[in-house]
N, C-alpha and C positions, 0 to 999 in steps of 0.2 A: 663661215670660214673665209673671212675677208682678208685679202692681201696675201694669198698663197700662190705658189707656182703649181700649175696643174700637174706637172710631171713628178712632184713630190707627193701627190695624193691621187694617184691614178684610179683607185677604186671609187673615190668620191666623184672625180671628174667623169669617168666613163659611165657612171650611172645616169648622168644628165646629157650625155653626148647625143646630139640630134640624129646621128647615124643609126642609133638604136631604135628610132621611131619613124624611119622613112616609110615603112609599110602602113603607117597610120596617117600620113599626109593626105589631106582631102580638100582643104580650103585653097582658094586661089592664092598664089604667091607673087609678090613683086620684089625682086632682089636687086638692090642698088649697091654697087661696090666701087671703091676707088682702088686703082691699081697700085698706088703708093701707100696702101694701108699696111703697116708693118706689124699690126696686132693680129690681123686676120689675113692669111694668104688668099690670093685670088682663086686658087684651086678649090677653096672651101665653097665659094659661091658657085663656081662651075660645077662642082660635085653635087651641090644641092639642086641646081637647075637641071642637071642631067638626071637626077633621081626623080624629079617631077615629070620629066619628059620621056623617061625610058619606057621600054616595053618590058612587061613582066612575062617571064617564061614559066609555064606551068606544065607539069606532067599529069595527064588525066589517066587514071587507071580504071579500066572497065573491061568486062569480058568481050565487048564488041570492038574495042579500040586497043591496038597493040602498043600501049604506052607512048603514043605520039606526043611530041612537044608542041604546044600551042602558044602563041604570043598574044597578049592582050595589051592594048594601049591604055595607060593609066588615065589619060584624058584630064589631067589636072591643069586648069588654066594657069599659066605662069609666064613671067617675063623677066629677063635679065638685062639690066642697064649697067654698063661698066664705064667709069670715067677714068681714062688713063692718067690724067694729071691731078687727081684728087687723092687724099689719104682717107683716114677713117671717117672724116666728116666732109660733106660736100659744101665747100665754102666759097668757091668762085661764083660771082653773080650769074654768069651765063649758064654755068652748070646747075646752079641752084634752081633757075627757072625750068630747066629741062627735067630735073628730078621732081620738082613740085608738080609739074604738069603730068608726069608719069603717075604720080600718086593721085592727083585729082581726077584724071581721065585715064584709067588703066585700059590698055589695048591688048587684051589677051587673045 
């Protein structure tokens, strides 16, 4: 389905939406985003980073425990690098060096 608008095919698009797979995130993530990216809002990267860093709240049911809520840190190594002056591609030489060094030597 090349060349379509996602809002015209919501059932197809929602099937592959990453938000449906957040509970399966396990690998380390490096998110690099340009604030001037008009294809992908900055909130998408912030949301993904938040999902990697969040606490998971779980209710344990047991005869000994009165349905207390416990929080567990997901512990997925992740880093978010935002370039305010870049768009979808990191093109400025100084920003390119920073992004490549983040890829070569991840500091999770």
